[in-house]
C-alpha positions in Angstrom: -79.3 -139.3 9.7 -80.6 -137.6 12.9 -78.5 -138.4 16.0 -80.5 -139.8 18.9 -80.0 -138.2 22.4 -78.1 -140.3 24.9 -81.2 -140.9 27.0 -83.1 -142.4 24.0 -80.2 -144.6 23.1 -80.0 -145.8 26.7 -83.7 -146.5 26.8 -83.6 -148.5 23.6 -80.9 -150.7 25.0 -82.4 -151.1 28.5 -86.2 -151.5 27.8 -86.8 -155.1 26.8 -90.1 -155.9 25.1 -91.5 -159.3 24.3 -94.1 -158.0 22.0 -93.0 -160.1 19.0 -92.8 -163.3 21.0 -96.3 -162.7 22.4 -97.7 -161.8 19.0 -96.2 -164.8 17.2 -97.2 -167.2 20.0 -100.8 -166.0 19.7 -100.6 -166.0 15.9 -101.5 -162.3 15.6 -100.4 -160.7 12.4 -98.4 -157.5 12.5 -101.0 -155.6 10.5 -103.9 -156.8 12.7 -102.2 -155.6 15.9 -101.3 -152.3 14.2 -104.9 -151.7 13.1 -106.3 -152.7 16.5 -104.1 -150.2 18.3 -104.3 -147.4 15.7 -100.8 -147.3 14.3 -99.0 -148.5 11.2 -97.5 -151.9 10.6 -94.1 -150.1 10.5 -94.6 -148.7 14.0 -95.2 -152.1 15.5 -92.2 -153.5 13.6 -90.0 -150.6 14.9 -91.2 -151.4 18.5 -90.5 -155.1 18.1 -87.1 -154.3 16.6 -86.2 -152.0 19.5 -85.8 -149.0 17.2 -88.7 -147.2 18.8 -90.1 -146.9 22.3 -93.9 -146.5 22.3 -95.5 -143.7 24.1 -97.2 -144.6 27.4 -100.6 -144.3 25.6 -99.5 -146.7 22.9 -97.9 -149.2 25.3 -101.2 -149.2 27.2 -103.3 -149.7 24.1 -101.0 -152.6 23.0 -101.2 -154.2 26.5 -105.0 -153.8 26.6 -105.4 -155.4 23.2 -103.2 -158.3 24.4 -105.1 -158.5 27.7 -101.8 -158.2 29.6 -100.2 -155.7 31.9 -97.7 -153.2 30.4 -95.1 -154.8 32.6 -95.7 -158.2 30.9 -94.9 -156.7 27.5 -92.3 -154.0 28.2 -89.8 -154.9 30.9 -86.9 -153.1 32.6 -84.0 -155.2 33.6 -83.9 -156.4 37.2 -81.9 -154.1 39.5 -80.1 -155.1 42.7 -82.0 -153.8 45.7 
């Protein structure tokens, strides 16, 4: 198995996405979302499972399809100012 760089492991832990929650609430099937944004069902599943961070382009396509901002779907934890 290929080892992930530290930065990728950190990003997978830190970036929170609510894609699965939004998709299920709106009753959008995994395959339908995947087809609409031009990726495989497995890619969407990996994003929802926090095993893959989408590219900026894919994050934008997903957000546009859902008619939400990227920040509404993919969130960073709050930091103290």
